[in-house]
VOVODO-380282 format. One line per 3 residues: for each residue x, y, z of N, C-alpha, C. Coordinates in Angstrom, 2 decimals. Layout:
% residues N
X/Y/Z/X/Y/Z/X/Y/Z | ...;
% end
This chain:
% residues 108
202.52/-108.87/31.89/202.77/-110.49/32.82/201.40/-110.73/32.25 | 201.61/-112.16/31.60/200.48/-113.31/31.46/199.66/-113.78/33.11 | 198.64/-114.43/32.29/198.07/-114.48/34.20/198.66/-116.07/34.38;
199.32/-116.93/33.64/199.84/-118.26/33.94/201.48/-117.76/33.72 | 202.14/-116.76/34.32/204.08/-115.90/34.05/203.99/-117.33/35.66 | 203.98/-117.32/35.91/203.71/-116.92/37.53/203.18/-118.49/38.63;
202.42/-119.48/37.04/201.45/-120.47/37.83/203.09/-121.45/38.19 | 202.61/-122.10/39.77/203.79/-123.18/39.88/203.70/-124.05/38.55 | 205.01/-125.03/38.59/205.36/-126.04/37.82/204.37/-127.40/38.43;
203.44/-127.60/37.49/202.31/-128.96/37.27/203.13/-130.24/37.57 | 203.55/-131.18/38.36/203.71/-132.33/38.39/203.59/-133.55/37.22 | 201.79/-132.76/37.74/200.99/-134.08/36.40/201.27/-133.77/35.77;
201.96/-132.64/34.79/201.63/-132.24/33.15/203.09/-132.69/32.92 | 204.47/-133.06/34.04/205.35/-133.02/33.50/206.09/-132.12/34.18 | 205.81/-131.21/34.43/206.31/-129.34/34.23/207.39/-129.88/36.04;
208.59/-129.62/36.21/209.13/-129.16/37.16/209.36/-127.56/37.40 | 210.02/-127.48/38.44/210.82/-125.98/38.81/212.36/-126.02/38.38 | 213.03/-124.99/38.64/213.69/-124.50/38.46/214.59/-123.41/39.43;
214.94/-123.12/40.33/215.37/-121.67/40.98/217.15/-121.26/40.19 | 217.14/-120.25/38.72/217.71/-119.60/38.03/217.57/-117.82/38.58 | 218.96/-117.52/38.79/218.95/-116.30/39.54/218.15/-115.45/40.44;
217.71/-116.65/41.53/217.14/-116.02/42.44/215.34/-116.16/41.74 | 215.34/-117.02/41.16/213.61/-116.71/40.16/213.18/-118.37/40.28 | 212.48/-118.75/40.39/211.47/-119.96/40.21/210.86/-119.85/39.09;
211.63/-120.58/37.32/211.00/-121.59/36.38/210.81/-121.98/36.51 | 209.70/-122.47/35.55/208.76/-123.35/35.25/209.58/-124.70/34.05 | 210.15/-126.38/34.13/210.94/-126.23/33.32/209.31/-127.67/32.72;
208.77/-127.30/31.02/208.15/-127.45/30.18/208.68/-128.67/29.43 | 208.44/-129.77/29.30/209.42/-130.46/28.26/208.13/-130.69/27.31 | 208.06/-129.82/26.50/206.71/-129.31/25.23/207.46/-130.77/24.33;
206.76/-130.99/23.03/207.65/-131.49/21.99/208.68/-130.73/21.32 | 208.36/-129.48/20.92/208.75/-128.46/20.80/210.55/-128.34/21.50 | 210.45/-128.47/22.70/211.85/-127.95/23.58/212.49/-129.53/23.25;
211.63/-130.77/23.43/212.47/-131.70/23.48/212.98/-132.40/21.73 | 212.58/-132.09/21.26/212.93/-131.62/20.17/214.29/-131.36/19.88 | 214.50/-129.79/20.78/215.67/-128.96/20.48/216.49/-129.90/20.95;
216.35/-130.27/22.21/217.13/-131.25/23.18/217.81/-132.44/22.28 | 216.74/-133.03/21.77/217.35/-134.23/20.66/217.95/-133.52/20.39 | 218.16/-132.69/19.46/218.78/-132.24/18.00/220.59/-131.68/18.86;
220.34/-131.50/19.78/221.61/-131.30/20.75/222.15/-132.11/20.90 | 221.28/-133.13/21.76/221.97/-134.22/22.52/221.90/-135.92/22.04 | 221.43/-135.77/21.31/221.36/-136.68/20.72/219.72/-137.45/21.21;
219.41/-138.62/20.59/218.58/-138.86/21.00/218.01/-139.01/22.68 | 216.65/-139.31/23.12/215.98/-139.42/24.45/216.10/-140.34/24.36 | 215.94/-141.41/23.95/216.09/-142.55/24.75/217.98/-142.64/24.99;
218.97/-142.09/24.75/219.96/-142.34/24.72/220.18/-141.35/26.36 | 219.53/-140.14/26.61/219.74/-139.52/27.35/219.22/-140.16/28.65 | 217.73/-140.90/28.30/217.44/-141.95/29.54/218.01/-142.50/30.15;
218.56/-143.33/29.02/220.10/-144.65/29.44/220.75/-143.80/30.06 | 221.48/-142.98/29.60/222.57/-142.27/30.65/222.67/-141.85/31.87 | 221.05/-141.42/32.03/220.49/-139.88/33.69/220.63/-141.77/34.32;
220.16/-143.11/34.01/219.75/-144.29/34.73/220.96/-144.61/35.35 | 221.94/-144.77/34.31/223.29/-145.14/34.93/224.51/-144.16/35.20 | 223.65/-143.20/35.57/224.68/-141.76/36.42/225.62/-141.64/34.85;
224.79/-141.63/33.83/226.52/-140.95/32.88/225.98/-139.75/32.55 | 225.41/-138.81/32.57/224.67/-137.91/32.56/225.57/-136.30/32.78 | 226.66/-136.13/31.77/227.21/-134.90/31.88/226.25/-133.82/32.93;
227.43/-132.98/33.63/226.22/-131.59/34.01/226.05/-130.79/33.04 | 226.59/-130.57/31.83/226.12/-130.09/30.58/224.93/-130.56/29.96 | 224.72/-131.79/29.60/223.26/-132.10/29.23/222.72/-132.16/30.58;
222.65/-132.01/31.43/221.52/-131.43/32.60/221.18/-129.97/32.50 | 222.29/-129.69/31.84/221.69/-128.00/31.84/221.62/-127.61/30.66 | 221.61/-128.55/29.31/221.03/-128.12/28.19/219.48/-128.80/28.50;
219.06/-129.80/29.25/217.89/-130.70/28.84/217.29/-129.45/29.64 | 217.23/-128.79/30.74/216.47/-127.54/31.46/216.47/-126.35/31.04 | 217.21/-126.41/30.26/217.43/-124.57/29.46/216.53/-125.23/28.30;
216.21/-126.58/27.45/215.51/-125.91/26.69/213.91/-126.09/26.90 | 214.14/-126.90/28.38/212.62/-127.37/28.95/211.81/-125.91/29.58 | 212.73/-125.03/29.59/212.27/-123.53/30.24/210.95/-123.49/29.47;
210.25/-122.51/30.12/208.84/-122.79/29.62/209.40/-120.71/28.74 | 208.85/-121.07/27.56/209.19/-119.72/26.74/208.38/-118.70/27.58 | 207.63/-118.88/27.89/206.96/-117.31/28.30/208.21/-116.69/29.38;
209.21/-117.67/30.57/209.68/-116.59/30.73/211.37/-117.06/30.80 | 212.24/-116.72/29.85/212.64/-117.86/29.38/214.13/-116.90/30.08 | 215.38/-118.15/30.29/216.59/-117.38/31.16/217.98/-117.60/30.12;
218.57/-117.10/30.68/219.87/-117.13/29.55/220.52/-118.64/30.10 | 221.01/-118.97/28.67/221.78/-120.43/28.94/223.07/-120.63/29.88 | 223.32/-119.48/29.77/224.79/-119.61/31.31/224.18/-119.03/32.11;
223.00/-118.56/32.80/222.16/-118.47/33.68/222.12/-119.83/34.43 | 221.06/-120.84/33.78/220.71/-122.17/33.89/221.48/-123.20/33.92 | 222.43/-123.15/33.72/224.60/-123.66/33.60/224.67/-123.35/35.28;
224.34/-122.04/35.78/224.54/-121.89/36.59/223.99/-121.69/37.93 | 223.05/-122.14/37.17/221.84/-122.59/38.34/221.89/-124.80/39.24 | 222.83/-124.36/37.70/222.92/-126.60/38.28/224.08/-126.73/38.97;
225.04/-125.40/38.69/226.25/-125.46/39.48/225.81/-125.48/41.12 | 225.18/-124.19/41.08/224.51/-123.56/42.16/223.78/-124.66/43.41 | 222.97/-125.08/42.31/222.01/-126.59/43.22/222.70/-127.70/43.58;
223.46/-128.10/42.72/224.73/-128.58/42.82/223.60/-130.42/41.64 | 224.38/-131.29/41.79/223.69/-132.42/41.18/222.37/-133.32/41.98 | 222.94/-133.12/43.15/221.60/-134.08/44.09/220.70/-133.53/44.02;
220.18/-131.89/44.54/219.17/-130.42/44.21/218.36/-131.36/43.17 | 219.04/-131.40/41.73/219.08/-130.93/40.44/218.28/-132.82/39.63 | 218.29/-133.12/40.65/217.63/-135.09/40.65/216.54/-134.96/40.53;
215.55/-133.67/41.18/214.26/-133.89/41.44/213.85/-133.81/40.27 | 214.28/-132.14/39.67/213.11/-131.78/38.25/214.15/-132.24/37.28 | 214.90/-133.24/37.25/215.35/-134.13/36.27/214.63/-135.13/35.93;
214.05/-135.95/37.00/213.44/-137.33/37.08/212.03/-136.45/36.56 | 211.52/-135.74/37.31/210.52/-135.24/36.30/210.31/-135.09/35.19 | 211.13/-134.36/34.60/211.37/-134.26/32.95/212.12/-135.83/32.21;
212.55/-136.51/32.61/213.19/-137.73/32.69/211.29/-138.61/32.57 | 210.35/-138.77/33.72/209.23/-139.43/33.45/208.18/-139.18/32.81 | 208.40/-137.60/32.08/207.91/-137.33/31.46/208.49/-137.64/30.11;
209.43/-137.77/29.58/210.00/-138.71/28.48/209.35/-140.24/27.98 | 209.54/-140.78/29.40/209.09/-141.60/29.44/207.77/-141.80/29.52 | 206.82/-141.73/29.87/205.69/-141.51/30.84/204.93/-141.09/29.58;
204.78/-139.82/28.72/204.26/-139.07/27.43/203.37/-138.25/28.95 | 202.17/-137.53/27.82/201.33/-136.88/28.45/199.77/-137.22/28.97 | 199.94/-138.81/27.71/199.20/-139.43/28.42/197.98/-139.72/29.40;
% end
């Protein structure tokens, strides 16, 4: 276990937390994570627009979360999808807002 493995999410760095299979995981929207998400889901700006209009699909939320999982403690993709279903979209809105805010504002 590395010293940062259990560190809480830092919203000032654009990080959020997600409960997956009973464990709290940190979501980190790194450049590599966002590029991978964009490759799968399409342009990030379109993702932000769909989210703002309430048109982001459940699969898109789960995919964005999965791509942004801290690579130090990954979780299986199915587990992330199940976590989104278990939490419900209302409780997923918080982490989603943090990630979208990071996409829009950047880390500067």
